[in-house]
C-alpha positions as a Markdown table, in Angstrom:
| # | Residue | x | y | z |
|---|---|---|---|---|
| 1 | Met | -26.0 | 186.7 | -44.5 |
| 2 | Ser | -25.9 | 190.3 | -44.5 |
| 3 | Lys | -24.2 | 192.1 | -42.2 |
| 4 | His | -24.9 | 195.6 | -41.4 |
| 5 | Ala | -23.2 | 198.2 | -39.3 |
| 6 | Phe | -25.1 | 201.1 | -38.3 |
| 7 | Lys | -23.2 | 204.3 | -36.6 |
| 8 | Leu | -24.6 | 207.3 | -34.7 |
| 9 | Pro | -25.2 | 210.1 | -37.1 |
| 10 | Asp | -24.7 | 213.6 | -37.3 |
| 11 | Ile | -27.7 | 214.8 | -35.1 |
| 12 | Gly | -26.6 | 218.0 | -36.0 |
| 13 | Glu | -26.1 | 221.4 | -34.2 |
| 14 | Gly | -22.6 | 221.0 | -33.8 |
| 15 | Val | -23.1 | 217.8 | -31.7 |
| 16 | Val | -20.2 | 215.3 | -31.6 |
| 17 | Glu | -21.3 | 212.7 | -29.3 |
| 18 | Gly | -24.0 | 211.6 | -27.3 |
| 19 | Glu | -25.1 | 209.7 | -24.1 |
| 20 | Val | -26.6 | 206.5 | -24.4 |
| 21 | Val | -29.6 | 206.6 | -22.2 |
| 22 | Gln | -32.0 | 203.8 | -22.8 |
| 23 | Trp | -31.3 | 200.8 | -25.0 |
| 24 | His | -34.9 | 199.2 | -26.6 |
| 25 | Val | -33.7 | 196.2 | -28.0 |
| 26 | Ala | -31.2 | 193.6 | -27.0 |
| 27 | Ala | -28.9 | 191.0 | -28.8 |
| 28 | Gly | -30.9 | 188.7 | -30.3 |
| 29 | Asp | -34.0 | 190.8 | -31.0 |
| 30 | Ala | -35.9 | 191.0 | -34.2 |
| 31 | Val | -36.8 | 194.7 | -35.0 |
| 32 | Ser | -38.7 | 196.0 | -37.9 |
| 33 | Glu | -36.8 | 199.3 | -40.0 |
| 34 | Asp | -38.1 | 202.4 | -38.0 |
| 35 | Asp | -38.6 | 200.5 | -34.8 |
| 36 | Pro | -36.8 | 202.3 | -32.2 |
| 37 | Ile | -33.7 | 201.0 | -30.7 |
| 38 | Val | -32.0 | 203.6 | -28.4 |
| 39 | Asp | -32.2 | 206.9 | -26.7 |
| 40 | Val | -29.2 | 209.6 | -26.9 |
| 41 | Met | -29.0 | 212.7 | -25.1 |
| 42 | Thr | -27.0 | 215.4 | -26.5 |
| 43 | Asp | -26.3 | 218.7 | -24.9 |
| 44 | Lys | -29.1 | 220.1 | -27.2 |
| 45 | Ala | -31.8 | 217.4 | -26.7 |
| 46 | Thr | -32.6 | 213.5 | -26.0 |
| 47 | Val | -33.4 | 211.9 | -29.6 |
| 48 | Thr | -35.0 | 208.0 | -29.9 |
| 49 | Ile | -33.0 | 206.9 | -32.8 |
| 50 | Pro | -35.1 | 204.1 | -35.0 |
| 51 | Ser | -33.6 | 201.2 | -36.7 |
| 52 | Pro | -32.6 | 201.8 | -40.3 |
| 53 | Val | -33.0 | 198.5 | -41.3 |
| 54 | Ser | -35.3 | 195.3 | -40.4 |
| 55 | Gly | -33.3 | 192.2 | -39.3 |
| 56 | Val | -32.0 | 190.8 | -35.9 |
| 57 | Val | -29.9 | 192.8 | -33.8 |
| 58 | Thr | -26.1 | 190.9 | -33.0 |
| 59 | Ser | -24.3 | 193.2 | -31.2 |
| 60 | Leu | -24.5 | 196.8 | -29.3 |
| 61 | Ser | -21.7 | 199.2 | -28.8 |
| 62 | Gly | -21.9 | 201.2 | -25.5 |
| 63 | Asp | -23.5 | 201.0 | -22.1 |
| 64 | Val | -26.0 | 203.1 | -20.6 |
| 65 | Gly | -24.0 | 206.4 | -19.1 |
| 66 | Glu | -21.6 | 206.0 | -22.0 |
| 67 | Met | -20.5 | 208.4 | -24.2 |
| 68 | Val | -20.6 | 207.9 | -28.2 |
| 69 | Ala | -19.0 | 209.7 | -30.8 |
| 70 | Val | -20.7 | 210.4 | -33.7 |
| 71 | Gly | -19.7 | 208.3 | -36.4 |
| 72 | Ser | -18.7 | 205.3 | -34.3 |
| 73 | Thr | -20.9 | 201.9 | -34.6 |
| 74 | Leu | -23.6 | 201.5 | -32.4 |
| 75 | Val | -25.6 | 198.7 | -33.5 |
| 76 | Glu | -24.6 | 195.6 | -35.6 |
| 77 | Phe | -28.0 | 193.7 | -37.5 |
| 78 | Asp | -27.9 | 190.4 | -39.3 |
| 79 | Ser | -30.7 | 192.1 | -42.0 |
| 80 | Asp | -31.3 | 188.5 | -43.9 |
| 81 | Ala | -32.6 | 187.3 | -40.7 |
| 82 | Ala | -35.4 | 189.5 | -40.5 |
| 83 | Ala | -37.4 | 187.1 | -43.2 |
| 84 | Asp | -37.2 | 184.3 | -40.5 |
| 85 | Ser | -38.4 | 186.5 | -37.3 |
| 86 | Glu | -42.2 | 186.5 | -36.7 |
| 87 | Pro | -44.5 | 189.2 | -38.0 |
| 88 | Glu | -45.4 | 191.6 | -35.3 |
| 89 | Pro | -49.3 | 193.1 | -35.3 |
| 90 | Ala | -49.1 | 196.7 | -35.5 |
| 91 | Val | -49.1 | 198.5 | -32.0 |
| 92 | Glu | -49.5 | 202.5 | -31.5 |
| 93 | Pro | -46.2 | 204.0 | -30.3 |
| 94 | Glu | -45.5 | 203.9 | -26.9 |
| 95 | Pro | -44.4 | 206.9 | -24.9 |
| 96 | Glu | -40.9 | 206.1 | -24.1 |
| 97 | Ala | -40.0 | 206.4 | -28.2 |
| 98 | Glu | -41.2 | 210.1 | -28.0 |
| 99 | Pro | -38.1 | 212.8 | -28.3 |
| 100 | Glu | -37.4 | 214.0 | -25.2 |
| 101 | Pro | -36.5 | 218.1 | -25.3 |
| 102 | Ala | -33.3 | 219.3 | -24.3 |
| 103 | Val | -32.9 | 220.3 | -20.9 |
| 104 | Ala | -29.4 | 222.2 | -20.7 |
| 105 | Val | -31.4 | 225.4 | -20.3 |
| 106 | Ser | -34.0 | 226.6 | -17.9 |
| 107 | Ile | -35.0 | 223.1 | -16.6 |
| 108 | Ser | -34.8 | 221.4 | -13.1 |
| 109 | Pro | -35.7 | 216.9 | -14.0 |
| 110 | Ala | -36.7 | 211.9 | -16.1 |
| 111 | Pro | -37.0 | 210.1 | -12.8 |
| 112 | Thr | -35.0 | 206.7 | -12.7 |
| 113 | Pro | -37.8 | 204.0 | -12.9 |
| 114 | Ala | -38.6 | 202.7 | -9.5 |
| 115 | Pro | -36.1 | 199.4 | -9.0 |
| 116 | Thr | -37.8 | 195.8 | -9.0 |
| 117 | Thr | -36.0 | 192.8 | -7.4 |
| 118 | Pro | -34.8 | 190.6 | -9.6 |
| 119 | Glu | -36.7 | 187.4 | -10.0 |
| 120 | Pro | -35.5 | 184.0 | -11.6 |
| 121 | Ala | -36.0 | 183.8 | -15.4 |
| 122 | Ala | -37.8 | 181.1 | -16.5 |
| 123 | Ala | -37.2 | 181.9 | -20.3 |
| 124 | Pro | -33.6 | 181.9 | -21.5 |
| 125 | Ala | -31.8 | 185.1 | -21.9 |
| 126 | Thr | -29.6 | 187.0 | -23.3 |
| 127 | Pro | -25.8 | 187.1 | -22.3 |
| 128 | Ser | -27.1 | 190.7 | -21.1 |
| 129 | Gly | -29.8 | 189.2 | -19.0 |
| 130 | Lys | -32.8 | 190.3 | -20.9 |
| 131 | Val | -35.2 | 187.2 | -22.0 |
| 132 | Leu | -35.1 | 186.6 | -26.0 |
| 133 | Ala | -38.4 | 188.5 | -27.0 |
| 134 | Ser | -39.4 | 191.2 | -29.4 |
| 135 | Pro | -40.0 | 194.8 | -28.7 |
| 136 | Ala | -43.7 | 194.7 | -29.4 |
| 137 | Ile | -43.4 | 191.2 | -27.1 |
| 138 | Arg | -41.8 | 193.5 | -24.5 |
| 139 | Arg | -44.0 | 196.2 | -24.8 |
| 140 | Arg | -47.5 | 193.9 | -24.4 |
| 141 | Ala | -45.9 | 192.6 | -21.0 |
| 142 | Arg | -45.5 | 195.9 | -19.8 |
| 143 | Glu | -49.0 | 197.3 | -20.6 |
| 144 | Ala | -49.9 | 193.7 | -19.0 |
| 145 | Gly | -47.8 | 194.3 | -15.9 |
| 146 | Val | -46.5 | 190.7 | -16.2 |
| 147 | Asp | -43.0 | 189.7 | -15.7 |
| 148 | Leu | -42.2 | 188.8 | -19.3 |
| 149 | Ser | -38.7 | 186.6 | -17.4 |
| 150 | Gln | -41.8 | 184.4 | -15.8 |
| 151 | Ala | -42.7 | 183.5 | -19.5 |
| 152 | Arg | -41.6 | 180.0 | -21.0 |
| 153 | Gly | -40.9 | 180.4 | -25.0 |
| 154 | Ser | -41.4 | 178.3 | -27.5 |
| 155 | Gly | -39.6 | 179.9 | -30.0 |
| 156 | Pro | -35.6 | 178.8 | -31.5 |
| 157 | Ala | -33.5 | 179.6 | -28.3 |
| 158 | Gly | -36.3 | 179.8 | -25.9 |
| 159 | Arg | -37.6 | 183.0 | -27.6 |
| 160 | Val | -41.0 | 184.2 | -26.4 |
| 161 | Arg | -43.8 | 184.5 | -28.6 |
| 162 | His | -47.2 | 186.2 | -28.7 |
| 163 | Ala | -48.7 | 182.7 | -28.1 |
| 164 | Asp | -45.9 | 182.1 | -25.4 |
| 165 | Leu | -47.1 | 185.6 | -23.8 |
| 166 | Asp | -50.8 | 185.1 | -24.4 |
| 167 | Ala | -50.9 | 181.5 | -22.5 |
| 168 | Phe | -48.5 | 183.3 | -19.7 |
| 169 | Ile | -51.3 | 186.3 | -19.2 |
| 170 | Ala | -54.3 | 183.4 | -19.4 |
| 171 | Ala | -52.6 | 181.6 | -16.7 |
| 172 | Gly | -52.7 | 184.7 | -14.6 |
| 173 | Gly | -49.2 | 186.0 | -15.6 |
| 174 | Ala | -47.7 | 185.2 | -11.7 |
| 175 | Val | -44.8 | 184.7 | -10.2 |
| 176 | Ser | -44.9 | 180.9 | -9.2 |
| 177 | Gly | -44.9 | 180.4 | -5.7 |
| 178 | Ala | -47.0 | 182.4 | -2.6 |
| 179 | Ala | -45.6 | 185.5 | -1.9 |
| 180 | Pro | -44.3 | 186.1 | 1.3 |
| 181 | Ser | -45.6 | 187.8 | 3.9 |
| 182 | Ala | -44.3 | 191.6 | 4.0 |
| 183 | Tyr | -44.0 | 191.6 | 8.0 |
| 184 | Ser | -41.8 | 188.4 | 8.2 |
| 185 | Thr | -39.1 | 188.7 | 5.5 |
| 186 | Lys | -36.2 | 190.8 | 6.0 |
| 187 | Arg | -35.1 | 192.5 | 3.2 |
| 188 | Thr | -31.1 | 192.9 | 2.1 |
| 189 | Asp | -31.5 | 194.0 | -1.5 |
| 190 | Val | -29.6 | 196.9 | -2.8 |
| 191 | Thr | -30.1 | 198.3 | -6.5 |
| 192 | Glu | -28.0 | 200.8 | -7.8 |
| 193 | Val | -29.3 | 203.3 | -10.3 |
| 194 | Lys | -26.7 | 204.7 | -12.5 |
| 195 | Val | -27.4 | 208.6 | -12.9 |
| 196 | Val | -27.8 | 209.2 | -16.4 |
| 197 | Gly | -29.4 | 211.3 | -19.0 |
| 198 | Leu | -32.0 | 213.6 | -17.9 |
| 199 | Arg | -31.6 | 213.0 | -14.8 |
| 200 | Arg | -27.9 | 213.6 | -14.8 |
| 201 | Lys | -28.6 | 216.7 | -16.2 |
| 202 | Ile | -30.6 | 217.9 | -13.6 |
| 203 | Ala | -27.9 | 216.7 | -10.9 |
| 204 | Glu | -25.5 | 218.9 | -12.9 |
| 205 | Gln | -27.8 | 221.7 | -12.7 |
| 206 | Met | -28.8 | 221.8 | -9.0 |
| 207 | Ala | -25.4 | 221.4 | -8.1 |
| 208 | Ile | -24.4 | 224.4 | -10.1 |
| 209 | Ser | -27.2 | 226.6 | -8.7 |
| 210 | Lys | -27.0 | 225.4 | -4.8 |
| 211 | Ser | -23.1 | 225.5 | -5.1 |
| 212 | Ser | -22.8 | 228.9 | -6.8 |
| 213 | Ile | -25.7 | 230.8 | -5.6 |
| 214 | Pro | -26.1 | 232.0 | -2.1 |
| 215 | His | -29.5 | 231.6 | -1.3 |
| 216 | Phe | -31.6 | 233.3 | 1.1 |
| 217 | Ser | -35.4 | 232.4 | 1.7 |
| 218 | Tyr | -38.5 | 234.4 | 2.9 |
| 219 | Phe | -41.8 | 232.9 | 3.5 |
| 220 | Glu | -45.0 | 234.7 | 3.9 |
| 221 | Glu | -48.9 | 233.8 | 4.2 |
| 222 | Ala | -51.5 | 235.3 | 1.8 |
| 223 | Asp | -55.5 | 235.2 | 2.5 |
| 224 | Val | -56.9 | 234.3 | -1.0 |
| 225 | Thr | -60.1 | 234.2 | 0.1 |
| 226 | Glu | -61.1 | 237.2 | -2.5 |
| 227 | Leu | -58.8 | 235.6 | -5.0 |
| 228 | Glu | -60.7 | 232.4 | -4.8 |
| 229 | Ala | -64.2 | 233.9 | -5.0 |
| 230 | Leu | -63.3 | 235.8 | -8.7 |
| 231 | Arg | -61.4 | 232.6 | -9.7 |
| 232 | Gln | -65.1 | 230.4 | -8.8 |
| 233 | Met | -67.1 | 233.3 | -10.1 |
| 234 | Leu | -64.9 | 233.5 | -13.9 |
| 235 | Asn | -64.8 | 229.4 | -13.8 |
| 236 | Ala | -68.4 | 229.2 | -13.6 |
| 237 | Ser | -68.9 | 231.6 | -16.3 |
| 238 | Arg | -66.3 | 230.3 | -18.7 |
| 239 | Asp | -66.9 | 228.8 | -22.2 |
| 240 | Glu | -65.5 | 225.3 | -23.1 |
| 241 | Ser | -63.1 | 227.1 | -25.1 |
| 242 | Arg | -61.4 | 228.6 | -22.2 |
| 243 | Pro | -58.9 | 226.5 | -19.6 |
| 244 | Lys | -60.5 | 226.1 | -15.9 |
| 245 | Leu | -58.2 | 228.8 | -14.2 |
| 246 | Thr | -56.1 | 227.9 | -11.2 |
| 247 | Tyr | -54.3 | 230.2 | -8.8 |
| 248 | Leu | -51.5 | 230.0 | -11.0 |
| 249 | Pro | -52.7 | 232.3 | -14.0 |
| 250 | Phe | -53.2 | 235.0 | -11.2 |
| 251 | Ile | -49.8 | 234.5 | -9.7 |
| 252 | Met | -48.5 | 234.8 | -12.8 |
| 253 | Leu | -50.2 | 238.2 | -13.6 |
| 254 | Ala | -49.6 | 239.9 | -10.7 |
| 255 | Leu | -45.9 | 238.9 | -10.6 |
| 256 | Ser | -46.1 | 240.6 | -14.3 |
| 257 | Lys | -48.1 | 243.6 | -12.6 |
| 258 | Ile | -45.1 | 244.8 | -9.7 |
| 259 | Met | -41.9 | 243.0 | -11.7 |
| 260 | Pro | -41.3 | 246.9 | -12.5 |
| 261 | Asp | -41.0 | 248.2 | -9.2 |
| 262 | His | -38.7 | 245.3 | -8.6 |
| 263 | Pro | -36.4 | 245.1 | -11.6 |
| 264 | Glu | -33.7 | 243.4 | -9.8 |
| 265 | Cys | -35.6 | 240.3 | -9.0 |
| 266 | Asn | -36.5 | 239.8 | -12.6 |
| 267 | Ala | -32.8 | 239.4 | -14.0 |
| 268 | His | -29.8 | 236.9 | -14.9 |
| 269 | Tyr | -26.9 | 236.8 | -13.5 |
| 270 | Asp | -23.4 | 236.4 | -15.0 |
| 271 | Asp | -21.1 | 235.6 | -12.3 |
| 272 | Gln | -18.3 | 235.4 | -14.6 |
| 273 | Ala | -18.9 | 238.4 | -16.5 |
| 274 | Gly | -20.1 | 240.1 | -13.0 |
| 275 | Val | -23.4 | 241.7 | -15.1 |
| 276 | Val | -26.7 | 241.7 | -13.9 |
| 277 | Ser | -29.1 | 241.7 | -16.8 |
| 278 | Arg | -32.5 | 243.4 | -15.9 |
| 279 | His | -35.2 | 241.8 | -18.2 |
| 280 | Gly | -38.3 | 244.6 | -19.1 |
| 281 | Ala | -40.1 | 241.0 | -20.4 |
| 282 | Val | -41.7 | 238.5 | -17.8 |
| 283 | His | -40.8 | 235.2 | -18.9 |
| 284 | Ile | -42.3 | 233.0 | -16.0 |
| 285 | Gly | -41.0 | 229.7 | -16.0 |
| 286 | Ile | -43.6 | 227.1 | -14.4 |
| 287 | Ala | -41.9 | 223.8 | -12.7 |
| 288 | Thr | -43.4 | 220.7 | -14.2 |
| 289 | Gln | -43.4 | 217.4 | -12.9 |
| 290 | Thr | -43.6 | 214.3 | -15.4 |
| 291 | Glu | -43.0 | 211.1 | -16.5 |
| 292 | Arg | -39.8 | 212.1 | -17.3 |
| 293 | Gly | -38.9 | 214.3 | -14.4 |
| 294 | Leu | -39.1 | 218.0 | -13.5 |
| 295 | Tyr | -39.2 | 220.1 | -16.7 |
| 296 | Val | -39.8 | 224.0 | -16.2 |
| 297 | Pro | -41.5 | 225.5 | -19.8 |
| 298 | Val | -41.9 | 228.8 | -19.9 |
| 299 | Val | -45.0 | 231.1 | -20.5 |
| 300 | Lys | -43.3 | 234.3 | -22.3 |
| 301 | His | -44.4 | 237.9 | -22.1 |
| 302 | Val | -47.0 | 237.5 | -19.4 |
| 303 | Glu | -46.9 | 241.2 | -19.1 |
| 304 | Ala | -48.6 | 241.5 | -22.1 |
| 305 | Met | -51.7 | 238.4 | -21.1 |
| 306 | Asp | -55.0 | 238.7 | -19.8 |
| 307 | Ala | -55.9 | 235.9 | -16.9 |
| 308 | Trp | -57.5 | 233.7 | -19.8 |
| 309 | Gln | -54.4 | 234.0 | -22.4 |
| 310 | Ala | -51.9 | 232.9 | -19.7 |
| 311 | Ala | -53.9 | 230.1 | -18.2 |
| 312 | Ser | -54.2 | 228.8 | -21.8 |
| 313 | Glu | -50.1 | 229.1 | -22.7 |
| 314 | Leu | -49.5 | 227.7 | -19.1 |
| 315 | His | -51.8 | 224.7 | -20.1 |
| 316 | Arg | -50.3 | 224.5 | -23.6 |
| 317 | Val | -46.7 | 224.4 | -22.2 |
| 318 | Ala | -47.4 | 222.5 | -19.3 |
| 319 | Gly | -49.1 | 219.8 | -21.3 |
| 320 | Ala | -46.3 | 219.9 | -24.2 |
| 321 | Ala | -43.9 | 219.1 | -21.1 |
| 322 | Arg | -45.7 | 216.1 | -19.8 |
| 323 | Asp | -46.5 | 214.6 | -23.0 |
| 324 | Gly | -43.4 | 215.1 | -24.4 |
| 325 | Thr | -43.7 | 217.2 | -27.4 |
| 326 | Val | -42.4 | 220.9 | -26.1 |
| 327 | Ser | -40.0 | 222.9 | -28.0 |
| 328 | Leu | -36.5 | 223.6 | -27.1 |
| 329 | Asp | -37.6 | 227.3 | -27.4 |
| 330 | Asp | -40.4 | 226.5 | -24.7 |
| 331 | Leu | -37.4 | 225.3 | -22.5 |
| 332 | Thr | -35.9 | 228.5 | -22.6 |
| 333 | Gly | -35.8 | 232.3 | -22.0 |
| 334 | Ser | -37.2 | 232.1 | -18.4 |
| 335 | Thr | -36.4 | 234.8 | -16.4 |
| 336 | Phe | -38.2 | 233.9 | -12.8 |
| 337 | Thr | -39.4 | 230.9 | -11.6 |
| 338 | Ile | -42.7 | 229.4 | -10.0 |
| 339 | Thr | -42.6 | 226.0 | -8.8 |
| 340 | Ser | -45.8 | 224.9 | -7.6 |
| 341 | Leu | -46.0 | 222.9 | -4.3 |
| 342 | Gly | -50.2 | 222.9 | -4.1 |
| 343 | Arg | -51.0 | 219.2 | -4.7 |
| 344 | Asp | -48.3 | 218.3 | -2.3 |
| 345 | Gly | -49.3 | 220.9 | 0.2 |
| 346 | Gly | -46.5 | 221.6 | 3.1 |
| 347 | Leu | -46.3 | 224.6 | 5.1 |
| 348 | Gly | -43.2 | 225.8 | 3.5 |
| 349 | Ala | -40.2 | 224.9 | 1.3 |
| 350 | Thr | -36.5 | 226.3 | 0.2 |
| 351 | Pro | -37.0 | 226.2 | -3.9 |
| 352 | Ile | -33.7 | 226.1 | -5.5 |
| 353 | Ile | -32.8 | 229.0 | -7.9 |
| 354 | Asn | -33.3 | 228.0 | -11.8 |
| 355 | His | -29.4 | 229.4 | -12.5 |
| 356 | Pro | -28.9 | 231.8 | -13.8 |
| 357 | Glu | -32.4 | 233.5 | -12.8 |
| 358 | Val | -32.2 | 235.4 | -9.0 |
| 359 | Ala | -35.0 | 234.2 | -7.5 |
| 360 | Ile | -37.5 | 231.6 | -7.3 |
| 361 | Leu | -41.2 | 231.5 | -5.8 |
| 362 | Gly | -42.8 | 228.3 | -4.6 |
| 363 | Val | -46.5 | 228.4 | -4.0 |
| 364 | His | -48.3 | 225.9 | -1.3 |
| 365 | Lys | -51.7 | 224.6 | -1.1 |
| 366 | Ala | -54.7 | 227.0 | -0.4 |
| 367 | Arg | -56.8 | 225.8 | 3.0 |
| 368 | Asp | -59.6 | 227.0 | 5.0 |
| 369 | Met | -58.1 | 228.1 | 8.2 |
| 370 | Pro | -59.3 | 230.1 | 11.4 |
| 371 | Val | -57.8 | 233.7 | 11.7 |
| 372 | Ala | -58.4 | 237.2 | 13.8 |
| 373 | Lys | -60.1 | 239.4 | 11.6 |
| 374 | Asp | -61.2 | 242.7 | 13.2 |
| 375 | Gly | -61.8 | 241.2 | 16.6 |
| 376 | Gln | -63.5 | 238.3 | 15.2 |
| 377 | Val | -62.3 | 234.6 | 14.5 |
| 378 | Val | -63.3 | 233.7 | 11.0 |
| 379 | Val | -63.0 | 231.0 | 8.4 |
| 380 | Arg | -60.6 | 232.2 | 5.6 |
| 381 | Arg | -58.8 | 231.0 | 2.5 |
| 382 | Ile | -54.6 | 230.8 | 3.4 |
| 383 | Met | -52.1 | 229.9 | 0.6 |
| 384 | Asn | -48.6 | 229.8 | 1.7 |
| 385 | Leu | -45.5 | 231.0 | -0.1 |
| 386 | Ser | -41.9 | 230.4 | -0.1 |
| 387 | Ser | -39.5 | 232.2 | -2.0 |
| 388 | Ser | -35.7 | 232.1 | -2.4 |
| 389 | Phe | -33.4 | 235.2 | -4.1 |
| 390 | Asp | -29.7 | 235.1 | -5.1 |
| 391 | His | -28.2 | 236.8 | -2.0 |
| 392 | Arg | -25.4 | 238.3 | -4.1 |
| 393 | Val | -27.5 | 240.6 | -5.8 |
| 394 | Val | -30.8 | 240.6 | -4.3 |
| 395 | Asp | -30.8 | 242.1 | -0.9 |
| 396 | Gly | -32.8 | 240.6 | 1.6 |
| 397 | Ala | -35.2 | 243.6 | 2.3 |
| 398 | Asp | -36.0 | 243.5 | -1.4 |
| 399 | Gly | -36.4 | 240.1 | -1.7 |
| 400 | Ala | -39.1 | 240.7 | 0.9 |
| 401 | Ala | -40.8 | 243.7 | -1.1 |
| 402 | Leu | -41.4 | 241.8 | -3.7 |
| 403 | Val | -43.0 | 238.9 | -1.7 |
| 404 | Gln | -44.9 | 241.6 | 0.7 |
| 405 | His | -46.6 | 243.2 | -2.7 |
| 406 | Leu | -47.4 | 240.0 | -4.4 |
| 407 | Arg | -49.3 | 239.4 | -1.1 |
| 408 | Arg | -51.1 | 242.6 | -1.6 |
| 409 | Met | -52.0 | 241.8 | -5.0 |
| 410 | Leu | -53.1 | 238.3 | -4.2 |
| 411 | Glu | -55.5 | 239.8 | -1.2 |
| 412 | His | -57.0 | 242.5 | -3.4 |
| 413 | Pro | -56.9 | 240.9 | -6.7 |
| 414 | Ala | -58.8 | 243.7 | -8.0 |
| 415 | Leu | -54.9 | 245.4 | -8.0 |
| 416 | Ile | -53.9 | 243.0 | -10.3 |
| 417 | Phe | -55.9 | 244.3 | -12.9 |
| 418 | Met | -55.5 | 247.8 | -12.5 |
């Protein structure tokens, strides 16, 4: 028997410790070389660390949420046991195994997985509570949407094999017994979810922003009827090499156009040094919801783009944030942030400023509304705008002036291109 102790490697850039975010294996699992074993978050990034050997996991060090020093033992393996483990079919890498980008700068949130009520396990479990099964079997069970703890394992110590999972799925993969009526059962369960990893970073960032920045919010509505007509016309005439235009590229261009008149809003405030840095470049962060939480990828130098370029770059960085391939550079350097609330509608919100920025704009769903125009009641397309400003460096009148200037640009979109 050959024992192998795997230590947390030097991740680079002066990192001396990392937080255990998620274990992909448990004691007793058979793994192959390069299988994902653990996600570790540092101040720079979240990385998925692969197994250095093929073998059976004998012990793990570090609970989820615990800080582990570089050079300390993470996992111990019995590398001779690999020959006795069941061969696994080739599978595509699952999304959880992709590296997650850094969030220390210019980001807002990985949502915690929805809690489920524990059910009685049919297969023997490890001391950590996990059913004995390989990573590939667990992956198949997740993809099939079945509860692996209900499957009967025929392998050593009750390990669930592929044939066991096949039989369980063929039998319906359901928990035995009829489900109780949702209207006749009182629930008393409480699930505690530890705040770790990206969610912890989000919590820290939001606490800094809300506790250190005296926010004031301002609301307005814009008539985007003409902008909608322009958007529809441009989309109808675009070729397949160009992305479909939403409202966001036009809003981004309008902001870049008016920022020279409102330099106090396109800035960072270092409250420790007492210095406001007003930026000439307009780097717009776009709050983007992903399966791992809310990220803020950045479209840089919007002042030098046209509508198609802004849309293409927006599509690139938001897509990279959603699929987990976004780079650290694409997550840093924003000077102003937009949070689009359009999908969820709503009449207003009080968005939290992305520290150390001094302003943020919330964009709500555009909808057809009856309005009075030239003495007549007509139907117009109306979009609500919500904004927040750092009252230490942006006066109320200045924040309102920015939003009113933006409203004029959106209501008369030709101004955006003049």
